[in-house]
Legacy VTK file of the C-alpha trace (Angstrom):
# vtk DataFile Version 3.0
C-alpha trace
ASCII
DATASET POLYDATA
POINTS 405 float
-49.283 74.458 -88.254
-45.988 75.382 -90.555
-45.435 73.543 -93.593
-42.036 72.212 -93.241
-39.943 70.957 -95.971
-39.360 67.316 -95.582
-36.469 64.978 -96.550
-35.216 61.370 -96.494
-31.421 60.313 -96.044
-30.495 57.046 -97.397
-27.499 55.839 -95.642
-25.885 52.409 -97.060
-23.209 52.030 -94.285
-19.723 51.548 -95.537
-20.549 51.627 -99.213
-17.807 53.749 -100.204
-14.538 51.884 -101.813
-11.575 52.295 -104.194
-10.996 51.139 -107.553
-10.429 47.466 -107.792
-8.506 45.873 -110.677
-10.698 42.916 -110.571
-13.902 45.183 -111.495
-11.497 47.057 -114.272
-10.554 49.722 -112.310
-14.049 50.724 -110.866
-15.301 50.656 -107.338
-17.918 48.481 -106.185
-20.475 51.039 -106.166
-19.393 52.076 -109.739
-19.443 48.402 -110.720
-22.690 47.579 -109.345
-26.174 48.390 -111.019
-27.703 51.193 -108.974
-30.458 53.077 -110.867
-32.183 54.399 -108.173
-29.129 55.996 -106.464
-27.882 57.177 -110.321
-31.336 58.704 -110.411
-30.959 60.982 -107.337
-27.458 62.054 -108.891
-28.698 62.505 -111.967
-31.863 64.529 -111.130
-30.070 66.527 -108.420
-26.778 67.913 -107.292
-23.610 66.027 -106.165
-20.635 66.549 -103.969
-18.866 65.125 -101.120
-19.535 65.035 -97.421
-16.603 64.881 -94.483
-17.954 62.536 -92.079
-14.752 61.732 -89.972
-12.963 64.820 -88.376
-9.181 64.360 -87.811
-8.593 63.273 -84.201
-11.495 61.226 -83.787
-12.039 57.531 -83.839
-13.023 55.932 -87.314
-16.158 54.544 -86.348
-19.789 54.536 -87.451
-21.110 56.551 -84.360
-18.525 59.603 -85.286
-19.415 59.208 -88.786
-23.300 59.189 -88.605
-22.980 61.755 -85.760
-21.573 64.105 -88.471
-24.015 63.237 -91.249
-26.968 64.206 -88.770
-24.758 67.376 -88.174
-24.295 66.691 -84.413
-20.289 67.693 -84.673
-19.043 64.844 -82.590
-15.482 67.120 -82.454
-17.385 68.920 -79.835
-19.327 66.445 -77.974
-18.460 62.642 -79.017
-19.447 60.518 -75.714
-18.112 57.424 -77.041
-19.904 54.315 -78.823
-20.777 52.370 -75.817
-22.786 55.152 -74.145
-24.628 55.680 -77.215
-25.591 52.198 -77.657
-26.645 52.312 -73.688
-29.025 54.834 -74.524
-30.556 52.830 -77.404
-31.188 49.764 -74.998
-32.445 52.029 -72.185
-29.900 51.360 -69.944
-29.820 54.551 -67.029
-26.331 55.015 -66.566
-25.291 56.793 -63.319
-23.168 59.720 -63.184
-20.234 57.372 -62.575
-20.753 54.302 -65.182
-18.340 53.691 -67.973
-20.336 52.132 -70.880
-18.208 50.131 -73.287
-19.114 48.423 -76.344
-18.524 44.833 -76.203
-18.027 42.375 -79.042
-18.058 38.745 -79.178
-15.182 38.203 -81.280
-13.261 34.831 -82.362
-9.373 34.644 -81.075
-7.598 31.636 -82.639
-5.521 29.292 -80.711
-2.239 31.300 -81.322
-3.820 34.436 -79.363
-4.748 36.096 -82.936
-8.207 38.353 -83.170
-9.430 36.571 -86.391
-13.146 37.663 -86.386
-14.559 40.909 -85.079
-18.095 39.459 -85.250
-17.381 35.493 -84.318
-18.669 34.504 -87.888
-21.588 37.069 -87.494
-22.910 35.419 -84.440
-26.738 34.884 -84.466
-28.782 36.928 -82.370
-30.355 33.861 -80.842
-26.574 32.411 -79.659
-25.391 35.723 -78.647
-28.506 36.323 -76.245
-27.480 32.768 -74.612
-23.808 33.531 -74.322
-24.461 37.137 -73.119
-27.057 35.515 -70.359
-24.533 33.115 -69.260
-21.787 35.711 -69.196
-24.208 37.832 -67.124
-25.151 35.298 -64.577
-21.307 34.080 -63.924
-19.634 37.427 -64.088
-22.388 40.479 -63.095
-21.212 42.296 -59.731
-21.453 45.248 -58.206
-18.634 46.428 -60.462
-19.540 45.367 -63.698
-22.699 44.246 -65.830
-23.117 42.594 -69.092
-25.938 43.394 -71.593
-27.203 41.969 -74.878
-27.540 43.681 -78.044
-27.863 42.704 -81.419
-25.790 39.755 -82.715
-22.371 40.085 -81.739
-22.670 43.485 -80.694
-22.854 43.744 -77.133
-22.392 46.132 -73.924
-20.406 45.993 -70.904
-20.858 48.871 -68.205
-18.302 49.481 -65.235
-19.984 51.033 -62.115
-17.751 53.359 -59.880
-15.883 56.258 -59.222
-12.611 53.744 -59.436
-13.093 53.314 -63.250
-12.108 55.728 -65.971
-12.856 56.175 -69.652
-9.425 57.355 -70.200
-8.450 54.542 -71.908
-6.853 53.689 -75.235
-8.628 51.022 -77.297
-8.312 48.916 -80.482
-11.503 49.026 -82.837
-11.861 45.044 -83.307
-13.312 45.567 -87.081
-9.967 47.366 -87.970
-7.704 44.828 -85.925
-8.388 41.677 -87.613
-5.793 39.186 -88.185
-3.390 40.804 -85.368
-1.918 39.334 -82.138
-4.122 40.364 -79.144
-0.585 41.049 -77.640
-0.424 44.266 -79.887
-4.342 45.311 -79.277
-3.993 45.538 -75.494
-6.058 48.313 -73.666
-3.791 51.191 -72.323
-4.256 54.171 -70.091
-4.616 57.723 -71.695
-3.402 59.217 -68.273
-1.647 58.637 -65.258
-4.815 58.399 -62.824
-5.032 55.385 -60.808
-8.492 55.041 -62.067
-7.251 54.272 -65.882
-4.580 52.013 -64.392
-7.251 50.076 -62.362
-9.822 50.137 -65.157
-6.999 48.359 -67.671
-6.111 45.882 -64.799
-10.057 45.199 -64.233
-10.502 44.522 -67.908
-7.465 42.220 -68.790
-8.412 39.958 -65.861
-12.123 40.009 -66.805
-11.062 39.264 -70.517
-8.864 36.536 -69.249
-11.880 34.687 -66.855
-14.173 35.402 -69.740
-12.117 33.710 -72.339
-11.779 30.687 -70.344
-15.722 30.783 -69.472
-16.716 31.069 -73.258
-13.977 28.744 -74.630
-15.972 25.863 -72.258
-19.475 27.049 -73.577
-21.081 23.994 -75.564
-22.385 26.852 -78.004
-18.868 27.394 -79.242
-18.022 23.441 -79.009
-18.439 23.420 -83.170
-18.022 26.647 -84.686
-15.534 27.422 -87.108
-15.631 31.013 -85.416
-16.477 30.494 -81.797
-17.322 33.499 -79.886
-14.694 32.813 -77.543
-13.822 36.375 -76.349
-14.823 39.655 -74.997
-13.661 42.689 -76.655
-14.218 46.030 -74.896
-13.683 49.397 -76.746
-15.123 52.829 -76.992
-15.936 53.842 -73.461
-17.919 56.770 -72.244
-20.325 58.319 -69.730
-23.853 59.129 -70.251
-24.191 61.502 -73.260
-25.313 65.070 -73.203
-26.337 65.720 -76.964
-28.366 68.781 -78.190
-32.109 68.018 -79.604
-32.725 67.590 -82.995
-35.165 69.914 -82.880
-33.410 72.498 -80.785
-30.341 72.212 -83.583
-33.006 72.705 -86.433
-35.283 75.400 -85.830
-37.759 73.073 -84.503
-38.157 70.483 -87.177
-38.777 67.023 -86.008
-36.746 63.813 -87.375
-36.872 59.940 -87.167
-34.248 57.191 -87.397
-34.848 53.754 -89.101
-31.973 51.307 -88.510
-31.363 47.626 -87.211
-28.321 48.326 -85.084
-27.911 50.333 -81.453
-25.245 53.110 -82.546
-27.893 54.606 -85.071
-31.157 53.998 -82.416
-29.161 55.554 -79.910
-27.973 58.696 -81.715
-31.749 58.810 -82.262
-32.723 58.555 -78.687
-29.857 60.823 -77.516
-31.285 63.900 -79.888
-34.754 63.280 -79.502
-35.447 61.757 -82.734
-38.272 59.012 -82.891
-36.504 55.795 -83.180
-38.864 53.373 -85.198
-38.423 49.647 -84.611
-38.770 47.581 -87.795
-39.230 43.497 -86.853
-36.837 41.661 -88.502
-34.097 44.262 -89.116
-30.981 42.248 -88.724
-28.026 44.419 -89.709
-27.010 41.871 -92.394
-28.380 40.819 -95.681
-31.206 38.991 -94.311
-32.500 42.227 -93.034
-36.501 43.368 -93.586
-35.951 45.403 -96.403
-39.588 45.792 -97.144
-40.473 46.696 -93.358
-37.984 49.309 -93.431
-39.695 50.984 -96.506
-43.124 51.035 -95.146
-41.534 52.204 -91.863
-40.250 54.983 -93.869
-43.151 55.924 -95.677
-45.345 56.025 -92.705
-42.547 58.132 -91.020
-42.079 60.918 -93.513
-45.790 61.670 -93.345
-45.334 62.408 -89.576
-41.660 63.590 -89.319
-39.436 66.407 -91.292
-36.534 63.998 -91.770
-36.333 60.508 -92.023
-32.833 58.827 -91.748
-33.022 55.473 -93.213
-29.765 53.577 -92.519
-28.545 49.868 -94.057
-25.687 48.228 -92.152
-25.436 44.956 -94.451
-22.987 46.681 -96.913
-20.363 47.724 -94.133
-20.319 44.180 -92.831
-19.950 42.743 -96.132
-16.869 45.035 -96.573
-15.256 44.165 -93.016
-15.465 40.499 -94.175
-13.589 41.371 -97.388
-16.015 39.578 -99.672
-16.640 41.361 -102.609
-19.372 39.336 -104.105
-21.354 39.889 -101.001
-20.617 43.743 -101.013
-21.810 44.134 -104.517
-25.001 42.033 -103.594
-25.645 44.393 -100.684
-25.137 47.322 -102.757
-27.670 46.163 -105.410
-29.850 45.212 -102.607
-29.819 48.462 -101.001
-30.817 50.487 -104.142
-33.384 47.832 -105.584
-35.095 47.088 -102.074
-34.561 50.515 -100.115
-34.235 53.138 -102.522
-36.218 52.292 -105.518
-39.392 51.930 -103.706
-39.384 54.912 -101.325
-38.496 57.006 -104.520
-41.353 55.559 -106.181
-43.754 55.913 -103.776
-42.827 59.378 -102.873
-42.842 60.599 -106.641
-44.395 63.888 -107.073
-44.762 64.532 -103.263
-42.649 67.741 -101.898
-39.514 65.931 -100.351
-36.118 66.323 -100.937
-33.855 63.214 -101.106
-30.153 62.332 -100.233
-28.105 59.584 -100.551
-24.376 59.177 -99.104
-22.475 56.633 -97.114
-21.177 57.401 -93.554
-17.524 56.414 -94.457
-15.440 54.174 -96.621
-14.578 50.852 -96.419
-12.274 49.856 -98.726
-12.769 46.007 -99.595
-8.962 45.335 -99.632
-8.249 47.060 -96.353
-11.237 45.845 -94.129
-11.343 48.947 -92.508
-12.966 52.465 -92.233
-11.003 55.283 -93.783
-11.348 58.739 -93.451
-11.829 59.974 -97.161
-14.735 62.131 -97.896
-17.911 60.307 -99.091
-19.717 60.577 -102.333
-23.277 62.799 -101.748
-26.193 63.263 -103.992
-29.046 65.341 -103.281
-32.710 65.789 -105.283
-35.699 68.018 -104.812
-37.616 70.316 -106.807
-35.564 73.276 -105.757
-32.078 71.705 -106.770
-31.152 72.413 -110.569
-29.473 69.136 -111.811
-25.608 69.458 -112.366
-23.588 67.447 -115.007
-23.284 64.172 -113.126
-25.124 61.503 -114.254
-24.059 58.448 -111.810
-23.968 58.281 -108.229
-20.019 57.336 -107.726
-17.003 57.978 -105.690
-15.129 59.434 -109.132
-18.401 61.602 -110.456
-19.838 63.075 -106.967
-16.453 65.299 -106.552
-17.248 67.258 -109.898
-20.757 68.117 -108.809
-21.963 71.613 -107.855
-22.445 70.971 -104.093
-18.677 70.896 -103.138
-17.602 69.550 -99.931
-20.285 69.840 -97.371
-19.413 69.011 -93.563
-21.094 69.813 -90.025
-24.827 71.083 -90.275
-24.594 71.794 -93.833
-25.997 68.824 -95.204
-29.608 68.474 -92.861
-29.660 72.381 -93.241
-29.283 71.995 -97.387
-32.204 69.095 -97.008
-34.659 70.975 -94.900
-33.939 74.162 -96.592
-33.154 76.437 -93.330
LINES 1 406
405 0 1 2 3 4 5 6 7 8 9 10 11 12 13 14 15 16 17 18 19 20 21 22 23 24 25 26 27 28 29 30 31 32 33 34 35 36 37 38 39 40 41 42 43 44 45 46 47 48 49 50 51 52 53 54 55 56 57 58 59 60 61 62 63 64 65 66 67 68 69 70 71 72 73 74 75 76 77 78 79 80 81 82 83 84 85 86 87 88 89 90 91 92 93 94 95 96 97 98 99 100 101 102 103 104 105 106 107 108 109 110 111 112 113 114 115 116 117 118 119 120 121 122 123 124 125 126 127 128 129 130 131 132 133 134 135 136 137 138 139 140 141 142 143 144 145 146 147 148 149 150 151 152 153 154 155 156 157 158 159 160 161 162 163 164 165 166 167 168 169 170 171 172 173 174 175 176 177 178 179 180 181 182 183 184 185 186 187 188 189 190 191 192 193 194 195 196 197 198 199 200 201 202 203 204 205 206 207 208 209 210 211 212 213 214 215 216 217 218 219 220 221 222 223 224 225 226 227 228 229 230 231 232 233 234 235 236 237 238 239 240 241 242 243 244 245 246 247 248 249 250 251 252 253 254 255 256 257 258 259 260 261 262 263 264 265 266 267 268 269 270 271 272 273 274 275 276 277 278 279 280 281 282 283 284 285 286 287 288 289 290 291 292 293 294 295 296 297 298 299 300 301 302 303 304 305 306 307 308 309 310 311 312 313 314 315 316 317 318 319 320 321 322 323 324 325 326 327 328 329 330 331 332 333 334 335 336 337 338 339 340 341 342 343 344 345 346 347 348 349 350 351 352 353 354 355 356 357 358 359 360 361 362 363 364 365 366 367 368 369 370 371 372 373 374 375 376 377 378 379 380 381 382 383 384 385 386 387 388 389 390 391 392 393 394 395 396 397 398 399 400 401 402 403 404
């Protein structure tokens, strides 16, 4: 058997940011205590990576497809079908899968919270089961995911995926009337899809508002928010793309697990992985150390920093960054010391705390390993990374560099 070069990618979702006056002109990443990520930068080479190609949604599915080298500009299927793959939902050729957030819309019809107060997974399961029982039909089915992150599938040729939508975590504090679905073409299928979902949203809003679980909550899950539709994906296999190499993903959220399944990577489930600050860090570390013995590339994704950024909570974002460094990067790097493995750390996209939504700037990237001579960068940050020796990477360049292809 060939002795392939191995690599681990640390992916802190949404970590990149902008300088803040309250942090003396530093970004949250620059201000936070991050010795493990800094060690990757100091021991290796630095640069930036373009994760969000022009013309595509500024979403995590696009960004993580880019990091893994799957070129979403050529084959982006939509968020809905990627997450459907994660849940093993078998889409028929005419099925259109949508990501379906449970959100909070205030009494004045403004989208206030894309996550309904970070709805617990248990409460979400109850609400999705109730929606399923009340509204499932030959034309539509509801599927529970993780927390507020759920799915809706439309069945039949009468529906279309050519619909313009608004991403909920980029649309907070905007009136719902300004965020409506719109057909992207003049087809009767697109028009019918918009009409069907508008009517379904109105019915489910009344139903959810009356549900006992929402009676006392400050941010009740009183609205469904369908977005990012698409048909079943047809992505190239990771092993085909990278000369027979194998890969594994570790994540709490369906979008990353779905990308893994769609590309033939091993999806490693970690009990207690939540997608927020209370995730099972030690479980992810153990899973990563086990996986790197079996696979050539291991993708360790943590969602919490992104969530804190969308909340606009600087204190929580700093806490999440430091937890990622101390509880994920540091123990893995310590356990792997002296072993022949390359390491990379990069966010999938920026989420400036002041904007509370994704932006398209290239993200900082650091790579270290025995075959990488250190450049002059000493700290992993948005300001230092662009001065490093790597320059700007994109498409397949990161994974090929790490696997030394």
